[in-house]
Each structure stands twice: as structure tokens, then as C-alpha cells.
MINU-758472 format. One record per residue (C-alpha): residue number from 1; chain; y, x, z. Coordinates in steps of 0.05 Angstrom, whole numbers, padded with zeros to 5 digits, always signed. Example, Ala and Ser with C-alpha at 12.3 -4.5 7.8 and 13.67 -1.06 7.14 Angstrom:
<sites>
<site num="1" chaine="A" v="-00090" u="+00246" w="+00156"/>
<site num="2" chaine="A" v="-00021" u="+00273" w="+00143"/>
</sites>
This chain:
<sites>
<site num="1" chaine="A" v="-01551" u="+00348" w="+00717"/>
<site num="2" chaine="A" v="-01499" u="+00329" w="+00666"/>
<site num="3" chaine="A" v="-01496" u="+00371" w="+00603"/>
<site num="4" chaine="A" v="-01447" u="+00429" w="+00600"/>
<site num="5" chaine="A" v="-01401" u="+00394" w="+00550"/>
<site num="6" chaine="A" v="-01391" u="+00332" w="+00592"/>
<site num="7" chaine="A" v="-01381" u="+00374" w="+00654"/>
<site num="8" chaine="A" v="-01327" u="+00415" w="+00619"/>
<site num="9" chaine="A" v="-01292" u="+00351" w="+00596"/>
<site num="10" chaine="A" v="-01291" u="+00325" w="+00668"/>
<site num="11" chaine="A" v="-01265" u="+00391" w="+00694"/>
<site num="12" chaine="A" v="-01210" u="+00390" w="+00641"/>
<site num="13" chaine="A" v="-01185" u="+00325" w="+00671"/>
<site num="14" chaine="A" v="-01171" u="+00362" w="+00736"/>
<site num="15" chaine="A" v="-01120" u="+00408" w="+00704"/>
<site num="16" chaine="A" v="-01061" u="+00359" w="+00701"/>
<site num="17" chaine="A" v="-01078" u="+00336" w="+00771"/>
<site num="18" chaine="A" v="-01074" u="+00407" w="+00798"/>
<site num="19" chaine="A" v="-01009" u="+00422" w="+00760"/>
<site num="20" chaine="A" v="-00975" u="+00358" w="+00782"/>
<site num="21" chaine="A" v="-00996" u="+00373" w="+00854"/>
<site num="22" chaine="A" v="-00965" u="+00443" w="+00847"/>
<site num="23" chaine="A" v="-00900" u="+00412" w="+00822"/>
<site num="24" chaine="A" v="-00899" u="+00361" w="+00878"/>
<site num="25" chaine="A" v="-00911" u="+00416" w="+00930"/>
<site num="26" chaine="A" v="-00854" u="+00456" w="+00899"/>
<site num="27" chaine="A" v="-00806" u="+00397" w="+00906"/>
<site num="28" chaine="A" v="-00829" u="+00381" w="+00977"/>
<site num="29" chaine="A" v="-00818" u="+00454" w="+00999"/>
<site num="30" chaine="A" v="-00749" u="+00455" w="+00968"/>
<site num="31" chaine="A" v="-00731" u="+00388" w="+00998"/>
<site num="32" chaine="A" v="-00754" u="+00411" w="+01067"/>
<site num="33" chaine="A" v="-00702" u="+00468" w="+01066"/>
<site num="34" chaine="A" v="-00645" u="+00418" w="+01061"/>
<site num="35" chaine="A" v="-00608" u="+00467" w="+01015"/>
<site num="36" chaine="A" v="-00569" u="+00428" w="+00962"/>
<site num="37" chaine="A" v="-00564" u="+00489" w="+00916"/>
<site num="38" chaine="A" v="-00640" u="+00497" w="+00919"/>
<site num="39" chaine="A" v="-00648" u="+00423" w="+00904"/>
<site num="40" chaine="A" v="-00606" u="+00433" w="+00841"/>
<site num="41" chaine="A" v="-00648" u="+00493" w="+00823"/>
<site num="42" chaine="A" v="-00711" u="+00451" w="+00831"/>
<site num="43" chaine="A" v="-00683" u="+00398" w="+00784"/>
<site num="44" chaine="A" v="-00665" u="+00451" w="+00732"/>
<site num="45" chaine="A" v="-00735" u="+00481" w="+00739"/>
<site num="46" chaine="A" v="-00769" u="+00415" w="+00728"/>
<site num="47" chaine="A" v="-00726" u="+00402" w="+00667"/>
<site num="48" chaine="A" v="-00750" u="+00469" w="+00640"/>
<site num="49" chaine="A" v="-00821" u="+00448" w="+00656"/>
<site num="50" chaine="A" v="-00812" u="+00385" w="+00614"/>
<site num="51" chaine="A" v="-00782" u="+00427" w="+00557"/>
<site num="52" chaine="A" v="-00834" u="+00482" w="+00559"/>
<site num="53" chaine="A" v="-00893" u="+00434" w="+00565"/>
<site num="54" chaine="A" v="-00864" u="+00396" w="+00505"/>
<site num="55" chaine="A" v="-00858" u="+00461" w="+00468"/>
<site num="56" chaine="A" v="-00929" u="+00480" w="+00487"/>
<site num="57" chaine="A" v="-00957" u="+00415" w="+00457"/>
<site num="58" chaine="A" v="-00938" u="+00443" w="+00389"/>
<site num="59" chaine="A" v="-00937" u="+00519" w="+00397"/>
<site num="60" chaine="A" v="-00996" u="+00525" w="+00443"/>
<site num="61" chaine="A" v="-01042" u="+00482" w="+00401"/>
<site num="62" chaine="A" v="-01019" u="+00502" w="+00331"/>
<site num="63" chaine="A" v="-01004" u="+00576" w="+00342"/>
<site num="64" chaine="A" v="-00938" u="+00568" w="+00304"/>
<site num="65" chaine="A" v="-00879" u="+00596" w="+00344"/>
<site num="66" chaine="A" v="-00820" u="+00548" w="+00341"/>
<site num="67" chaine="A" v="-00748" u="+00571" w="+00351"/>
<site num="68" chaine="A" v="-00721" u="+00502" w="+00336"/>
<site num="69" chaine="A" v="-00740" u="+00459" w="+00395"/>
<site num="70" chaine="A" v="-00673" u="+00466" w="+00428"/>
<site num="71" chaine="A" v="-00647" u="+00426" w="+00369"/>
<site num="72" chaine="A" v="-00690" u="+00367" w="+00390"/>
<site num="73" chaine="A" v="-00663" u="+00377" w="+00461"/>
<site num="74" chaine="A" v="-00592" u="+00370" w="+00435"/>
<site num="75" chaine="A" v="-00609" u="+00308" w="+00395"/>
<site num="76" chaine="A" v="-00638" u="+00274" w="+00457"/>
<site num="77" chaine="A" v="-00580" u="+00295" w="+00502"/>
<site num="78" chaine="A" v="-00525" u="+00270" w="+00456"/>
<site num="79" chaine="A" v="-00562" u="+00205" w="+00440"/>
<site num="80" chaine="A" v="-00565" u="+00191" w="+00515"/>
<site num="81" chaine="A" v="-00490" u="+00204" w="+00520"/>
<site num="82" chaine="A" v="-00477" u="+00155" w="+00464"/>
<site num="83" chaine="A" v="-00519" u="+00102" w="+00498"/>
<site num="84" chaine="A" v="-00499" u="+00111" w="+00572"/>
<site num="85" chaine="A" v="-00427" u="+00136" w="+00574"/>
<site num="86" chaine="A" v="-00376" u="+00084" w="+00594"/>
<site num="87" chaine="A" v="-00339" u="+00056" w="+00534"/>
<site num="88" chaine="A" v="-00272" u="+00082" w="+00561"/>
<site num="89" chaine="A" v="-00301" u="+00153" w="+00562"/>
<site num="90" chaine="A" v="-00329" u="+00147" w="+00492"/>
<site num="91" chaine="A" v="-00261" u="+00124" w="+00468"/>
<site num="92" chaine="A" v="-00231" u="+00188" w="+00495"/>
<site num="93" chaine="A" v="-00283" u="+00239" w="+00475"/>
<site num="94" chaine="A" v="-00322" u="+00206" w="+00418"/>
<site num="95" chaine="A" v="-00272" u="+00163" w="+00380"/>
<site num="96" chaine="A" v="-00311" u="+00160" w="+00314"/>
<site num="97" chaine="A" v="-00374" u="+00127" w="+00341"/>
<site num="98" chaine="A" v="-00391" u="+00061" w="+00306"/>
<site num="99" chaine="A" v="-00367" u="+00000" w="+00345"/>
<site num="100" chaine="A" v="-00437" u="-00023" w="+00366"/>
<site num="101" chaine="A" v="-00451" u="+00046" w="+00395"/>
<site num="102" chaine="A" v="-00381" u="+00055" w="+00424"/>
<site num="103" chaine="A" v="-00390" u="-00008" w="+00466"/>
<site num="104" chaine="A" v="-00462" u="+00006" w="+00487"/>
<site num="105" chaine="A" v="-00476" u="+00020" w="+00560"/>
<site num="106" chaine="A" v="-00551" u="+00022" w="+00570"/>
<site num="107" chaine="A" v="-00591" u="+00032" w="+00633"/>
<site num="108" chaine="A" v="-00617" u="+00103" w="+00642"/>
<site num="109" chaine="A" v="-00692" u="+00092" w="+00630"/>
<site num="110" chaine="A" v="-00687" u="+00055" w="+00563"/>
<site num="111" chaine="A" v="-00634" u="+00105" w="+00540"/>
<site num="112" chaine="A" v="-00680" u="+00163" w="+00558"/>
<site num="113" chaine="A" v="-00739" u="+00134" w="+00521"/>
<site num="114" chaine="A" v="-00698" u="+00117" w="+00459"/>
<site num="115" chaine="A" v="-00666" u="+00186" w="+00459"/>
<site num="116" chaine="A" v="-00735" u="+00217" w="+00462"/>
<site num="117" chaine="A" v="-00758" u="+00172" w="+00405"/>
<site num="118" chaine="A" v="-00698" u="+00193" w="+00363"/>
<site num="119" chaine="A" v="-00717" u="+00266" w="+00374"/>
<site num="120" chaine="A" v="-00789" u="+00249" w="+00355"/>
<site num="121" chaine="A" v="-00765" u="+00214" w="+00291"/>
<site num="122" chaine="A" v="-00724" u="+00275" w="+00271"/>
<site num="123" chaine="A" v="-00785" u="+00318" w="+00286"/>
<site num="124" chaine="A" v="-00826" u="+00275" w="+00239"/>
<site num="125" chaine="A" v="-00775" u="+00282" w="+00183"/>
<site num="126" chaine="A" v="-00764" u="+00356" w="+00193"/>
<site num="127" chaine="A" v="-00837" u="+00370" w="+00204"/>
<site num="128" chaine="A" v="-00857" u="+00335" w="+00140"/>
<site num="129" chaine="A" v="-00819" u="+00390" w="+00103"/>
<site num="130" chaine="A" v="-00828" u="+00454" w="+00143"/>
<site num="131" chaine="A" v="-00900" u="+00445" w="+00166"/>
<site num="132" chaine="A" v="-00925" u="+00456" w="+00096"/>
<site num="133" chaine="A" v="-00908" u="+00529" w="+00112"/>
<site num="134" chaine="A" v="-00949" u="+00574" w="+00157"/>
<site num="135" chaine="A" v="-00939" u="+00635" w="+00201"/>
<site num="136" chaine="A" v="-00872" u="+00671" w="+00202"/>
<site num="137" chaine="A" v="-00845" u="+00627" w="+00146"/>
<site num="138" chaine="A" v="-00853" u="+00565" w="+00188"/>
<site num="139" chaine="A" v="-00822" u="+00599" w="+00248"/>
<site num="140" chaine="A" v="-00761" u="+00620" w="+00207"/>
<site num="141" chaine="A" v="-00755" u="+00549" w="+00181"/>
<site num="142" chaine="A" v="-00753" u="+00522" w="+00253"/>
<site num="143" chaine="A" v="-00697" u="+00571" w="+00269"/>
<site num="144" chaine="A" v="-00659" u="+00546" w="+00207"/>
<site num="145" chaine="A" v="-00666" u="+00475" w="+00235"/>
<site num="146" chaine="A" v="-00636" u="+00498" w="+00301"/>
<site num="147" chaine="A" v="-00578" u="+00530" w="+00266"/>
<site num="148" chaine="A" v="-00565" u="+00467" w="+00225"/>
<site num="149" chaine="A" v="-00565" u="+00423" w="+00288"/>
<site num="150" chaine="A" v="-00519" u="+00470" w="+00325"/>
<site num="151" chaine="A" v="-00470" u="+00474" w="+00266"/>
<site num="152" chaine="A" v="-00468" u="+00398" w="+00258"/>
<site num="153" chaine="A" v="-00460" u="+00383" w="+00332"/>
<site num="154" chaine="A" v="-00407" u="+00438" w="+00339"/>
<site num="155" chaine="A" v="-00364" u="+00409" w="+00283"/>
<site num="156" chaine="A" v="-00375" u="+00333" w="+00285"/>
<site num="157" chaine="A" v="-00315" u="+00325" w="+00331"/>
<site num="158" chaine="A" v="-00308" u="+00249" w="+00332"/>
<site num="159" chaine="A" v="-00382" u="+00237" w="+00346"/>
<site num="160" chaine="A" v="-00405" u="+00297" w="+00388"/>
<site num="161" chaine="A" v="-00339" u="+00324" w="+00414"/>
<site num="162" chaine="A" v="-00352" u="+00388" w="+00375"/>
<site num="163" chaine="A" v="-00343" u="+00450" w="+00418"/>
<site num="164" chaine="A" v="-00304" u="+00410" w="+00470"/>
<site num="165" chaine="A" v="-00349" u="+00389" w="+00526"/>
<site num="166" chaine="A" v="-00368" u="+00316" w="+00535"/>
<site num="167" chaine="A" v="-00361" u="+00298" w="+00608"/>
<site num="168" chaine="A" v="-00373" u="+00237" w="+00651"/>
<site num="169" chaine="A" v="-00449" u="+00230" w="+00646"/>
<site num="170" chaine="A" v="-00481" u="+00200" w="+00708"/>
<site num="171" chaine="A" v="-00515" u="+00256" w="+00747"/>
<site num="172" chaine="A" v="-00578" u="+00217" w="+00766"/>
<site num="173" chaine="A" v="-00629" u="+00270" w="+00744"/>
<site num="174" chaine="A" v="-00645" u="+00299" w="+00813"/>
<site num="175" chaine="A" v="-00709" u="+00335" w="+00833"/>
<site num="176" chaine="A" v="-00748" u="+00270" w="+00841"/>
<site num="177" chaine="A" v="-00729" u="+00240" w="+00773"/>
<site num="178" chaine="A" v="-00743" u="+00305" w="+00738"/>
<site num="179" chaine="A" v="-00809" u="+00311" w="+00776"/>
<site num="180" chaine="A" v="-00832" u="+00244" w="+00748"/>
<site num="181" chaine="A" v="-00815" u="+00264" w="+00676"/>
<site num="182" chaine="A" v="-00846" u="+00333" w="+00684"/>
<site num="183" chaine="A" v="-00910" u="+00300" w="+00710"/>
<site num="184" chaine="A" v="-00911" u="+00252" w="+00651"/>
<site num="185" chaine="A" v="-00903" u="+00310" w="+00603"/>
<site num="186" chaine="A" v="-00960" u="+00349" w="+00636"/>
<site num="187" chaine="A" v="-01005" u="+00289" w="+00634"/>
<site num="188" chaine="A" v="-00989" u="+00274" w="+00561"/>
<site num="189" chaine="A" v="-00999" u="+00347" w="+00541"/>
<site num="190" chaine="A" v="-01067" u="+00348" w="+00575"/>
<site num="191" chaine="A" v="-01089" u="+00283" w="+00542"/>
<site num="192" chaine="A" v="-01067" u="+00309" w="+00473"/>
<site num="193" chaine="A" v="-01100" u="+00377" w="+00483"/>
<site num="194" chaine="A" v="-01167" u="+00344" w="+00498"/>
<site num="195" chaine="A" v="-01161" u="+00292" w="+00443"/>
<site num="196" chaine="A" v="-01195" u="+00298" w="+00375"/>
<site num="197" chaine="A" v="-01128" u="+00317" w="+00343"/>
<site num="198" chaine="A" v="-01114" u="+00371" w="+00395"/>
<site num="199" chaine="A" v="-01183" u="+00402" w="+00388"/>
<site num="200" chaine="A" v="-01178" u="+00401" w="+00312"/>
<site num="201" chaine="A" v="-01109" u="+00433" w="+00315"/>
<site num="202" chaine="A" v="-01133" u="+00489" w="+00360"/>
<site num="203" chaine="A" v="-01189" u="+00501" w="+00310"/>
<site num="204" chaine="A" v="-01136" u="+00513" w="+00256"/>
<site num="205" chaine="A" v="-01101" u="+00560" w="+00304"/>
<site num="206" chaine="A" v="-01163" u="+00603" w="+00310"/>
<site num="207" chaine="A" v="-01183" u="+00602" w="+00236"/>
<site num="208" chaine="A" v="-01145" u="+00561" w="+00184"/>
<site num="209" chaine="A" v="-01196" u="+00574" w="+00129"/>
<site num="210" chaine="A" v="-01257" u="+00555" w="+00169"/>
<site num="211" chaine="A" v="-01222" u="+00493" w="+00196"/>
<site num="212" chaine="A" v="-01201" u="+00471" w="+00126"/>
<site num="213" chaine="A" v="-01272" u="+00482" w="+00102"/>
<site num="214" chaine="A" v="-01296" u="+00436" w="+00158"/>
<site num="215" chaine="A" v="-01250" u="+00381" w="+00134"/>
<site num="216" chaine="A" v="-01194" u="+00389" w="+00185"/>
<site num="217" chaine="A" v="-01127" u="+00365" w="+00158"/>
<site num="218" chaine="A" v="-01082" u="+00419" w="+00188"/>
<site num="219" chaine="A" v="-01017" u="+00389" w="+00163"/>
<site num="220" chaine="A" v="-01030" u="+00320" w="+00193"/>
<site num="221" chaine="A" v="-01049" u="+00348" w="+00262"/>
<site num="222" chaine="A" v="-00991" u="+00396" w="+00264"/>
<site num="223" chaine="A" v="-00943" u="+00339" w="+00246"/>
<site num="224" chaine="A" v="-00971" u="+00294" w="+00301"/>
<site num="225" chaine="A" v="-00965" u="+00349" w="+00353"/>
<site num="226" chaine="A" v="-00893" u="+00364" w="+00332"/>
<site num="227" chaine="A" v="-00874" u="+00290" w="+00339"/>
<site num="228" chaine="A" v="-00903" u="+00286" w="+00409"/>
<site num="229" chaine="A" v="-00871" u="+00353" w="+00425"/>
<site num="230" chaine="A" v="-00803" u="+00330" w="+00398"/>
<site num="231" chaine="A" v="-00805" u="+00268" w="+00443"/>
<site num="232" chaine="A" v="-00812" u="+00307" w="+00508"/>
<site num="233" chaine="A" v="-00764" u="+00361" w="+00486"/>
<site num="234" chaine="A" v="-00713" u="+00307" w="+00472"/>
<site num="235" chaine="A" v="-00725" u="+00277" w="+00541"/>
<site num="236" chaine="A" v="-00713" u="+00345" w="+00572"/>
<site num="237" chaine="A" v="-00645" u="+00346" w="+00537"/>
<site num="238" chaine="A" v="-00629" u="+00278" w="+00567"/>
<site num="239" chaine="A" v="-00647" u="+00303" w="+00636"/>
<site num="240" chaine="A" v="-00606" u="+00367" w="+00628"/>
<site num="241" chaine="A" v="-00544" u="+00327" w="+00608"/>
<site num="242" chaine="A" v="-00553" u="+00279" w="+00667"/>
<site num="243" chaine="A" v="-00565" u="+00336" w="+00714"/>
<site num="244" chaine="A" v="-00502" u="+00375" w="+00695"/>
<site num="245" chaine="A" v="-00459" u="+00315" w="+00678"/>
<site num="246" chaine="A" v="-00431" u="+00351" w="+00618"/>
<site num="247" chaine="A" v="-00454" u="+00368" w="+00547"/>
<site num="248" chaine="A" v="-00436" u="+00425" w="+00501"/>
<site num="249" chaine="A" v="-00472" u="+00446" w="+00437"/>
<site num="250" chaine="A" v="-00478" u="+00518" w="+00461"/>
<site num="251" chaine="A" v="-00522" u="+00494" w="+00519"/>
<site num="252" chaine="A" v="-00575" u="+00479" w="+00467"/>
<site num="253" chaine="A" v="-00576" u="+00542" w="+00426"/>
<site num="254" chaine="A" v="-00601" u="+00613" w="+00432"/>
<site num="255" chaine="A" v="-00598" u="+00621" w="+00507"/>
<site num="256" chaine="A" v="-00644" u="+00565" w="+00525"/>
<site num="257" chaine="A" v="-00688" u="+00579" w="+00464"/>
<site num="258" chaine="A" v="-00706" u="+00650" w="+00485"/>
<site num="259" chaine="A" v="-00712" u="+00638" w="+00560"/>
<site num="260" chaine="A" v="-00760" u="+00580" w="+00550"/>
<site num="261" chaine="A" v="-00801" u="+00619" w="+00499"/>
<site num="262" chaine="A" v="-00803" u="+00677" w="+00548"/>
<site num="263" chaine="A" v="-00828" u="+00630" w="+00603"/>
<site num="264" chaine="A" v="-00883" u="+00604" w="+00557"/>
<site num="265" chaine="A" v="-00905" u="+00673" w="+00536"/>
<site num="266" chaine="A" v="-00903" u="+00703" w="+00607"/>
<site num="267" chaine="A" v="-00943" u="+00645" w="+00635"/>
<site num="268" chaine="A" v="-00993" u="+00646" w="+00579"/>
<site num="269" chaine="A" v="-00983" u="+00611" w="+00512"/>
<site num="270" chaine="A" v="-01057" u="+00595" w="+00507"/>
<site num="271" chaine="A" v="-01059" u="+00544" w="+00563"/>
<site num="272" chaine="A" v="-01020" u="+00486" w="+00593"/>
<site num="273" chaine="A" v="-01027" u="+00518" w="+00661"/>
<site num="274" chaine="A" v="-00992" u="+00580" w="+00633"/>
<site num="275" chaine="A" v="-00933" u="+00538" w="+00609"/>
<site num="276" chaine="A" v="-00922" u="+00508" w="+00678"/>
<site num="277" chaine="A" v="-00935" u="+00571" w="+00719"/>
<site num="278" chaine="A" v="-00890" u="+00613" w="+00673"/>
<site num="279" chaine="A" v="-00832" u="+00565" w="+00685"/>
<site num="280" chaine="A" v="-00841" u="+00564" w="+00760"/>
<site num="281" chaine="A" v="-00849" u="+00639" w="+00768"/>
<site num="282" chaine="A" v="-00789" u="+00658" w="+00725"/>
<site num="283" chaine="A" v="-00745" u="+00603" w="+00752"/>
<site num="284" chaine="A" v="-00757" u="+00624" w="+00824"/>
<site num="285" chaine="A" v="-00747" u="+00697" w="+00804"/>
<site num="286" chaine="A" v="-00682" u="+00682" w="+00769"/>
<site num="287" chaine="A" v="-00656" u="+00643" w="+00828"/>
<site num="288" chaine="A" v="-00673" u="+00700" w="+00875"/>
<site num="289" chaine="A" v="-00638" u="+00751" w="+00832"/>
<site num="290" chaine="A" v="-00576" u="+00707" w="+00824"/>
<site num="291" chaine="A" v="-00571" u="+00701" w="+00900"/>
<site num="292" chaine="A" v="-00581" u="+00776" w="+00906"/>
<site num="293" chaine="A" v="-00523" u="+00787" w="+00858"/>
<site num="294" chaine="A" v="-00479" u="+00745" w="+00903"/>
<site num="295" chaine="A" v="-00500" u="+00788" w="+00962"/>
<site num="296" chaine="A" v="-00547" u="+00777" w="+01020"/>
<site num="297" chaine="A" v="-00542" u="+00799" w="+01093"/>
<site num="298" chaine="A" v="-00599" u="+00839" w="+01122"/>
<site num="299" chaine="A" v="-00594" u="+00866" w="+01193"/>
<site num="300" chaine="A" v="-00518" u="+00860" w="+01193"/>
<site num="301" chaine="A" v="-00511" u="+00898" w="+01128"/>
<site num="302" chaine="A" v="-00493" u="+00865" w="+01061"/>
<site num="303" chaine="A" v="-00532" u="+00882" w="+00998"/>
<site num="304" chaine="A" v="-00516" u="+00859" w="+00928"/>
<site num="305" chaine="A" v="-00540" u="+00875" w="+00858"/>
<site num="306" chaine="A" v="-00488" u="+00898" w="+00806"/>
<site num="307" chaine="A" v="-00461" u="+00842" w="+00762"/>
<site num="308" chaine="A" v="-00507" u="+00831" w="+00702"/>
<site num="309" chaine="A" v="-00567" u="+00864" w="+00735"/>
<site num="310" chaine="A" v="-00604" u="+00798" w="+00736"/>
<site num="311" chaine="A" v="-00613" u="+00796" w="+00660"/>
<site num="312" chaine="A" v="-00635" u="+00869" w="+00658"/>
<site num="313" chaine="A" v="-00686" u="+00861" w="+00714"/>
<site num="314" chaine="A" v="-00714" u="+00797" w="+00684"/>
<site num="315" chaine="A" v="-00724" u="+00833" w="+00618"/>
<site num="316" chaine="A" v="-00759" u="+00891" w="+00652"/>
<site num="317" chaine="A" v="-00804" u="+00845" w="+00692"/>
<site num="318" chaine="A" v="-00823" u="+00806" w="+00630"/>
<site num="319" chaine="A" v="-00840" u="+00871" w="+00592"/>
<site num="320" chaine="A" v="-00883" u="+00895" w="+00650"/>
<site num="321" chaine="A" v="-00920" u="+00829" w="+00655"/>
<site num="322" chaine="A" v="-00935" u="+00830" w="+00581"/>
<site num="323" chaine="A" v="-00959" u="+00902" w="+00584"/>
<site num="324" chaine="A" v="-01004" u="+00889" w="+00643"/>
<site num="325" chaine="A" v="-01024" u="+00818" w="+00623"/>
<site num="326" chaine="A" v="-01016" u="+00811" w="+00547"/>
<site num="327" chaine="A" v="-01044" u="+00740" w="+00550"/>
<site num="328" chaine="A" v="-00996" u="+00719" w="+00605"/>
<site num="329" chaine="A" v="-01003" u="+00708" w="+00680"/>
<site num="330" chaine="A" v="-01058" u="+00657" w="+00671"/>
<site num="331" chaine="A" v="-01095" u="+00697" w="+00618"/>
<site num="332" chaine="A" v="-01098" u="+00636" w="+00573"/>
<site num="333" chaine="A" v="-01142" u="+00599" w="+00624"/>
<site num="334" chaine="A" v="-01131" u="+00530" w="+00653"/>
<site num="335" chaine="A" v="-01129" u="+00516" w="+00727"/>
<site num="336" chaine="A" v="-01190" u="+00473" w="+00741"/>
<site num="337" chaine="A" v="-01233" u="+00451" w="+00799"/>
<site num="338" chaine="A" v="-01299" u="+00489" w="+00801"/>
<site num="339" chaine="A" v="-01363" u="+00454" w="+00778"/>
<site num="340" chaine="A" v="-01402" u="+00423" w="+00835"/>
<site num="341" chaine="A" v="-01464" u="+00404" w="+00796"/>
<site num="342" chaine="A" v="-01442" u="+00331" w="+00791"/>
<site num="343" chaine="A" v="-01497" u="+00283" w="+00774"/>
<site num="344" chaine="A" v="-01492" u="+00224" w="+00727"/>
<site num="345" chaine="A" v="-01534" u="+00162" w="+00722"/>
<site num="346" chaine="A" v="-01569" u="+00152" w="+00657"/>
<site num="347" chaine="A" v="-01558" u="+00085" w="+00623"/>
<site num="348" chaine="A" v="-01631" u="+00078" w="+00605"/>
<site num="349" chaine="A" v="-01674" u="+00048" w="+00660"/>
<site num="350" chaine="A" v="-01742" u="+00076" w="+00678"/>
<site num="351" chaine="A" v="-01797" u="+00032" w="+00652"/>
<site num="352" chaine="A" v="-01832" u="-00005" w="+00708"/>
<site num="353" chaine="A" v="-01907" u="+00002" w="+00716"/>
<site num="354" chaine="A" v="-01949" u="-00061" w="+00709"/>
<site num="355" chaine="A" v="-02012" u="-00074" w="+00747"/>
</sites>
């Protein structure tokens, strides 16, 4: 029998496989309905998965709650607009772009990757300053970063359009494109969580003093996780812009910050599975309540929730979940295949007997 440590490592590899399979099943079920509004909901849900998984890479491993990740999302979204919008559109909405950027018209994939890298670069610069703080001080610093990004993007009229919406983005981010990126984010998060850096960072989350005494460089590991997190959060911003076809700074501020943090907490901040399950459960619940607000017909009678009831009910449900399951729906556990007593071959050969 293999030792328990190696068995647990192999079982950990099954977590991203299970989660990606769940996301694929979700898309297939939605596609089978043939409902275009549900297909849009699926794309929005998978964009949230990419965002929340990116957020979990930092928050779930470090234990530092970040209120600033929507800022990385905005950076990625607007960078993609600068790179992919047609020059005529940029001349109308973004007249102050430098000439080399005003004439750029990149394919979608390179633009997405570069936009994510820009968000990661900003995460590196910002993290180098704020990650020297810990606890609530670091969380407040991340919120200050979000406020700075929102203020700059809401007033830099010639480059971001300020509070006027930037329109004309290609709406290519359907449920299949977003599924691919959500799967990549899940896989990258699982690889990082099981890497030496991820394990060391979680050690600092549990006990900073003991980890430091063991030689763990908390600052370095937190910075690495924030950079990786910033990349996928930036990509989620690109996907959101190319799903809606329009950008506005307010789309990347308090609303999306608190709903994604709620999804992470409700699912279970202590596990990657919790991040994914929290997004799926709350997204489906929100969609159901939105449809109920519009009115549904049951047995010839029409029923509808009062306007605004959706937000109240979501808040009540989240409170109940956290009262009943303080560690989230997954209880901080990962979805894994059970152990089957796998056997391994030893590299050493048995000595042969000689006559």
C-alpha cells in the first residue's frame, strides 16, 4: 500500500477534475434547454467562477480578506478594450489613447492574456507595498486600492471614457469560452494550492509565528499568490466586458466585490471546492429569484415577488447558511474521489536468489 501522504496527494489531484466536470455538466444542462437567457446566465456564472477562484488563490490560502480584487478586474477589462476595440470606436470614446494603442486591434486570446498579465503586474506593485501589513490593516489597504482604481477610471475621460460607458466590444465570451477559462483557473488554483508555496502560505494562515519560526517567508508567498490571483481576476474582467459588450467603472466596484465575497464565504473560504460551489449555488438561486420577480405561471395563476425582494431573500439565505454552516456549504473540505487502496510499484527490485 502507498503511504498516506502520497495517497492524499493523488486524491488532491482529483479535485480539479471533479470541479471541471461539474462546470461542464452545468453548461451542458443549460445548453440542452435551448434558452438563450439561461445561456447568458451560464456565461455570467462562469465569469464569476473565474473571478472567485482567482480571489480564492489569495484569500483562501493567505487568510487575508481582500476587498480590492474588483480593481484588478477593471484593469483587465479596460486593457482588453484598448487592445481589441476598432480604431474608429476608440477615436470616438477614448480619444486620448497613445497612437500605438489607438491603432491596435489584437485578436481576442492574446489580448486576454496580456490584459491578465497587466493586472498581475499591478498586483505585484501594489502587493509589494500592502502585503507588509497583516489582518484588518491589509484588508483596509486592499479596499483603498479599489477606491483608487475606481476614482481614476471614473475620471480619466479620454482613456477610460470616465463614467460614460465604453461600447462596441465583441461579445464573444459565451458559455463555452467562459467554461474554458473557468477550467483553467480551477486547474491553476489546484496546482498552486498543492505546491510548496501554497502549502507554506496556508501554514502562515494557521499560525504566522510558528511558520516564521520554521523559516517560511510569508511576504514572498503572499506576493506570489496575489500575482497569480490578479492574473485570473483580470481575465474575468476581460470576459465580463466581452460578455456584456459594454464597460463602465461602476461595474467593477462595490456590487461585484460584495457578491463575490459572499459567494466565497457561503461556499466555504477554506477550500477550492467551496469557491466553485458557492458561485454555482448563489448564481442559480439569484437567477431563480429574478425570474420569480418577473412573475411565473403556476396552474393558470400568476405569482410574482415584490420588486427588490430578491436582494432581501438572498441576504436572509446567506445569513441562514452561515448560521447553520459557519464554515460554508462544503465545510472547508475538498471534493475528492475516495481512496481505493491504490498500489504502487517500488523502484527497488527484489534481489534474486542464486543457487
